[in-house]
C-alpha positions in Angstrom: -18.0 -11.0 -9.1 -16.7 -11.9 -12.6 -18.6 -10.7 -15.6 -17.5 -12.3 -18.9 -19.5 -9.9 -21.1 -18.1 -6.7 -19.6 -16.1 -4.7 -22.1 -12.5 -3.7 -21.5 -12.4 -0.3 -19.8 -11.1 2.8 -21.5 -7.6 4.1 -20.7 -9.1 6.7 -18.5 -10.9 4.1 -16.3 -8.5 1.2 -15.9 -4.7 0.8 -15.9 -4.6 -3.0 -15.8 -7.3 -5.5 -16.9 -7.7 -9.2 -17.7 -10.3 -11.0 -19.7 -10.9 -14.8 -19.7 -7.4 -15.4 -18.3 -6.4 -19.1 -17.9 -3.0 -20.5 -16.9 -1.6 -23.8 -15.9 1.9 -25.0 -14.9 3.0 -28.0 -17.1 -0.6 -28.8 -18.2 -1.6 -29.5 -14.6 -4.8 -28.3 -12.9 -5.4 -24.6 -13.8 -3.6 -22.2 -11.4 -5.9 -19.4 -12.8 -9.4 -20.1 -14.1 -11.3 -17.5 -16.2 -10.0 -14.4 -14.5 -11.8 -11.2 -15.4 -10.7 -8.0 -13.5 -10.2 -4.3 -13.8 -7.7 -2.2 -11.7 -8.5 1.5 -11.8 -5.7 4.0 -12.1 -4.4 5.6 -9.0 -5.9 3.2 -6.5 -4.6 1.1 -3.6 -5.5 -2.5 -4.3 -5.2 -5.5 -2.1 -5.4 -9.1 -3.3 -6.5 -11.5 -0.5 -6.4 -15.3 -0.6 -4.9 -18.3 1.1 -1.6 -19.9 0.0 -2.1 -21.5 -3.4 -5.0 -19.3 -4.4 -3.1 -17.9 -7.4 -2.1 -14.5 -6.2 1.6 -14.8 -7.1 0.7 -16.5 -10.4 -1.6 -13.7 -11.3 1.0 -11.0 -10.4 3.4 -12.6 -12.8 0.9 -12.0 -15.6 0.6 -8.3 -14.8 4.0 -7.5 -16.2 4.4 -10.3 -18.7 6.5 -12.8 -16.8 3.8 -15.4 -17.4 1.9 -15.6 -20.6 -1.7 -16.8 -20.4 -2.8 -20.1 -21.9 -6.0 -18.4 -22.8 -7.3 -14.9 -22.5 -5.8 -11.4 -22.5 -4.1 -9.0 -20.2 -4.5 -5.3 -20.9 -2.3 -2.3 -19.9 -3.9 1.1 -20.3 -6.5 -0.4 -22.6 -4.0 -2.0 -24.9 -3.4 -5.8 -25.2 -0.2 -6.9 -23.6 2.1 -8.4 -26.3 5.0 -10.8 -25.6 7.8 -9.8 -27.9 11.0 -8.4 -26.3 10.3 -4.8 -27.1 6.7 -4.8 -25.8 7.7 -6.6 -22.6 10.5 -4.2 -22.0 8.1 -1.3 -22.3 5.5 -3.0 -20.0 8.1 -3.8 -17.3 9.4 -0.2 -17.3 5.8 0.9 -16.3 4.7 -2.1 -14.2 7.3 -3.0 -11.5 6.9 -6.2 -9.6 8.5 -6.9 -6.2 8.7 -10.6 -5.4 7.8 -12.0 -2.1 11.3 -13.4 -1.6 13.9 -10.7 -2.3 16.5 -13.4 -3.1 14.5 -14.1 -6.2 15.1 -10.6 -7.3 18.5 -9.4 -6.0 21.6 -10.7 -7.9 24.0 -7.8 -8.1 27.0 -7.6 -5.8 26.2 -4.3 -4.1 23.1 -2.4 -3.2 23.8 0.5 -5.6 24.5 -1.9 -8.5 21.2 -3.8 -7.9 19.1 -0.7 -7.7 20.7 0.7 -10.9 20.3 -2.5 -12.9 16.8 -1.9 -14.2 17.2 1.7 -15.4 20.6 0.8 -16.9 19.1 -2.0 -18.9 16.3 0.3 -20.0 18.7 2.7 -21.6 18.3 5.5 -19.0 21.1 8.1 -19.2 23.9 7.7 -16.6 23.1 11.0 -14.8 19.4 10.1 -14.5 20.4 6.6 -13.2 22.4 8.2 -10.4 19.5 10.5 -9.5 17.0 7.6 -9.5 19.3 5.4 -7.3 19.7 8.3 -4.8 16.0 8.9 -4.7 15.0 5.2 -4.4 17.5 4.5 -1.7 16.3 7.5 0.2 12.7 6.4 0.0 13.4 3.0 1.5 15.9 4.3 4.1 19.1 2.7 2.7 21.1 5.7 1.5 23.9 4.9 3.9 24.2 1.3 2.6 24.6 1.9 -1.1 28.0 0.4 -1.2 27.1 -2.5 1.1 27.4 -6.1 -0.4 23.9 -7.4 -0.8 24.9 -10.7 0.8 25.6 -8.9 4.1 22.1 -7.5 4.4 19.3 -8.7 6.7 16.1 -10.1 5.2 14.3 -6.9 5.8 17.1 -4.8 4.2 17.0 -7.1 1.2 13.3 -6.5 0.8 14.0 -2.8 0.8 16.7 -3.2 -1.9 14.2 -5.1 -4.0 11.7 -2.4 -3.6 14.2 0.3 -4.3 15.1 -1.4 -7.6 11.4 -1.4 -8.5 11.0 2.3 -7.6 14.1 3.2 -9.7 12.1 2.3 -12.8 9.6 5.1 -12.0 6.7 2.8 -12.7 3.0 3.8 -13.2 2.1 0.6 -11.3 3.9 -0.9 -8.3 3.0 -4.6 -7.6 4.2 -6.1 -4.4 3.7 -9.8 -3.5 3.4 -10.2 0.3 5.6 -7.1 1.0 5.0 -7.2 4.7 5.9 -10.9 5.2 8.9 -11.3 7.5 9.0 -7.6 8.6 8.8 -6.2 12.1 5.8 -4.0 12.9 7.7 -0.7 12.5 9.0 -1.8 9.0 5.4 -2.8 8.1 4.1 0.7 8.9 7.0 2.4 7.2 6.3 0.3 4.0 2.6 1.2 4.1 3.4 4.9 4.6 5.7 4.8 1.6 2.9 3.1 -0.4 0.6 5.9 0.7 3.1 8.5 -0.4 3.6 6.8 -3.8 -0.1 6.5 -4.3 -0.7 10.1 -3.5 1.9 11.0 -6.1 -0.1 9.1 -8.7 1.3 5.5 -8.6 -1.2 2.7 -8.7 -0.2 0.4 -5.8 -1.1 -3.3 -5.8 -0.2 -5.7 -2.9 -1.1 -9.2 -1.8 -1.3 -10.0 1.9 -2.7 -12.4 4.5 -3.2 -9.6 7.0 -6.9 -8.8 7.1 -6.3 -5.8 9.4 -4.0 -4.1 6.8 -6.3 -5.0 3.9 -9.4 -3.6 5.5 -7.9 -0.3 6.7 -5.5 0.4 3.8 -7.1 -0.7 0.6 -9.4 1.2 -1.7 -10.6 -2.1 -3.2 -10.1 -5.7 -2.4 -9.8 -8.5 -5.0 -10.1 -12.0 -3.5 -8.8 -15.2 -5.1 -9.7 -18.7 -4.1 -8.5 -21.9 -5.8 -7.4 -19.9 -8.9 -10.7 -18.1 -9.3 -11.6 -14.5 -8.7 -14.4 -14.7 -6.1 -14.8 -11.0 -5.2 -13.9 -7.5 -6.4 -15.1 -4.5 -4.5 -14.8 -2.3 -1.4 -13.3 -3.6 1.8 -16.6 -3.1 3.6 -18.5 -5.2 1.1 -16.0 -8.0 1.2 -16.0 -8.4 5.0 -19.8 -8.3 5.1 -19.6 -11.8 3.7 -18.3 -13.5 6.8 -20.9 -16.3 6.8 -19.8 -17.8 3.5 -16.9 -16.2 1.6 -14.6 -15.5 4.5 -15.1 -18.9 6.1 -14.6 -20.5 2.7 -11.2 -18.7 2.3 -10.2 -19.4 5.9 -10.2 -15.7 6.9 -11.6 -13.9 9.9 -13.0 -10.3 10.0 -10.8 -7.4 11.1 -10.9 -6.7 14.9 -12.5 -3.3 14.4 -15.4 -4.9 12.5 -15.8 -7.6 15.2 -15.9 -4.9 17.8 -18.4 -3.0 15.8 -20.7 -6.0 15.5 -20.5 -6.8 19.2 -21.4 -3.2 20.1 -24.3 -3.4 17.8 -25.6 -6.6 19.4 -24.9 -5.8 23.0 -25.3 -2.0 23.2 -27.5 -1.3 20.2 -25.1 1.1 18.4 -25.7 1.4 14.7 -24.0 -1.2 12.6 -23.2 1.2 9.9 -21.2 3.2 8.9 -18.5 0.6 9.4 -15.4 1.9 11.2 -12.2 1.4 9.1 -9.6 2.1 11.8 -9.0 1.8 15.6 -9.7 5.5 16.0 -13.0 5.2 14.3 -14.0 2.1 16.2 -13.0 3.6 19.6 -14.8 6.8 19.2 -17.9 5.1 17.8 -17.9 2.8 20.8 -17.2 5.6 23.4 -18.5 8.9 22.0 -17.1 12.0 23.8 -20.2 14.1 23.9 -19.7 17.7 24.8 -15.9 17.5 24.9 -13.9 20.0 23.0 -11.9 18.4 20.2 -8.2 18.9 19.9 -6.4 19.9 16.7 -4.4 17.8 14.2 -1.6 20.3 13.3 0.1 19.4 10.0 3.6 20.7 9.5 5.0 20.1 6.0 8.7 19.3 6.1 9.5 18.5 2.4 12.5 20.8 2.7 15.2 20.6 5.3 14.1 22.5 8.4 15.6 23.6 11.7 13.2 23.2 14.6 13.6 26.0 17.0 11.0 24.8 19.5 10.3 21.1 19.2 6.7 19.9 19.8 5.9 18.2 23.1 7.5 14.8 22.9 4.4 12.8 23.8 2.0 14.5 21.3 3.9 14.6 18.0 4.8 12.2 15.2 6.2 11.7 11.7 4.5 10.6 8.6 6.3 10.2 5.3 9.8 10.0 3.9 11.0 13.6 4.4 9.8 13.6 8.0 11.4 10.2 8.7 14.7 11.4 7.3 14.7 14.5 9.5 13.9 12.4 12.6 16.7 10.0 11.8 19.1 12.9 11.5 18.1 14.1 14.9 16.3 17.3 13.7 12.8 16.2 15.0 12.1 15.0 18.5 8.9 13.1 18.4 7.2 10.3 20.2 5.4 8.5 17.4 7.9 7.2 14.8 5.3 5.1 13.0 1.5 4.9 12.9 1.6 8.6 13.8 -1.4 9.7 11.7 -3.7 7.2 13.4 -2.3 8.2 16.8 -2.7 11.9 16.0 -6.3 11.4 15.2 -6.9 9.5 18.4 -5.2 12.3 20.5 -7.1 15.1 18.7 -10.4 13.3 19.1 -9.6 12.9 22.8 -9.2 16.7 23.2 -5.4 17.1 22.8 -3.5 19.0 20.1 -1.2 16.8 18.1 1.6 17.9 15.7 2.2 15.7 12.7 5.4 16.4 10.7 4.6 15.1 7.2 5.3 15.4 3.5 3.2 17.6 1.2 2.1 14.6 -0.8 0.4 13.2 2.3 -1.5 16.3 3.4 -4.6 15.4 1.4 -4.6 11.8 2.8 -4.4 13.1 6.3 -7.4 15.4 5.7 -9.3 12.5 4.1 -8.8 10.3 7.1 -10.0 13.0 9.4 -13.1 13.4 7.3 -13.6 9.6 7.4 -13.3 9.7 11.2 -16.1 12.3 11.3 -18.3 10.3 8.9 -17.8 6.9 10.6 -17.6 7.9 14.2 -19.1 11.3 14.4 -15.9 13.0 15.6 -14.9 16.3 14.0 -11.1 17.0 14.3 -9.9 20.4 13.3 -7.1 20.3 10.7 -4.5 23.1 11.0 -1.8 23.7 8.4 1.4 25.2 9.8 4.7 26.2 8.0 8.1 26.9 9.5 
């Protein structure tokens, strides 16, 4: 909950903070009321709240688009200032991706739009070219760089808007409802990219209405309701408050938590530790006692590779930008094109070896999720690192 007397955190603790932040549109009822928050560096943060709760308004304060009526915003412990030079510096480090890409895209072609931010920040031409290439590769639009933006689908326009933000090389990436309007595969690709960016040091902040995504993906949840910050803490602590806070906000618990509670009531399984994923919930519900575990085999594919003996089609998958690029080029024959890490853990916990082609930046995260499976469901999956 909010704490008005809490001091601003040091640069080593928090990358973005707010103290006593109030904001209204045209002197109407406050859209934000006395917001006090801290966002730690290098975390994955989800803002939850119904429409009209203030999420988008707050995001517009994080890179200086909105100026508070009262209170302060801090970036790396320093007060945000609103002169042109200070705002340009802030926006080069805190990139905001709007919910509607048409509010953000205005250049004629994909390449021009992605290059716009770095160009206006004085980035040298060669570096702009490199950033555009990298950003378009990350969002899977390398082949569309000369395409007119008006000819793109909604999902492609969302990717262009994201590429423009990534081209700024921000320390903080803020995305307002990034999964809205996307099909399931694109949602998983976006979250995998967010994982990859986060593992490389970027603080990632998103808003969403999807409680399943928020619960499984976030390090911390911040909840807004009627312009007020009503919660800040771990996903487990937030969804424990079903009887009052969730009902007040019109939210329901994630399915894995509902399953966990039902098993506790009907079968007497321990309520805690709480499962955070389908794999954890499944193996907590149906423990495979005495069965030999399979292996999760991690093959790093940052560099272009030639696969001499592809993995069995039904027990392999891709996770990360480099692996996805190889699969799209026909150099990897795999079954799981998205949600592969979760599927691999399920297969391995069921006794089958699973090969996960992934990027080096995601190896640590794969290991962390395997450890969490052991902690929350009592299933120990062997991690094996293989190189080509």
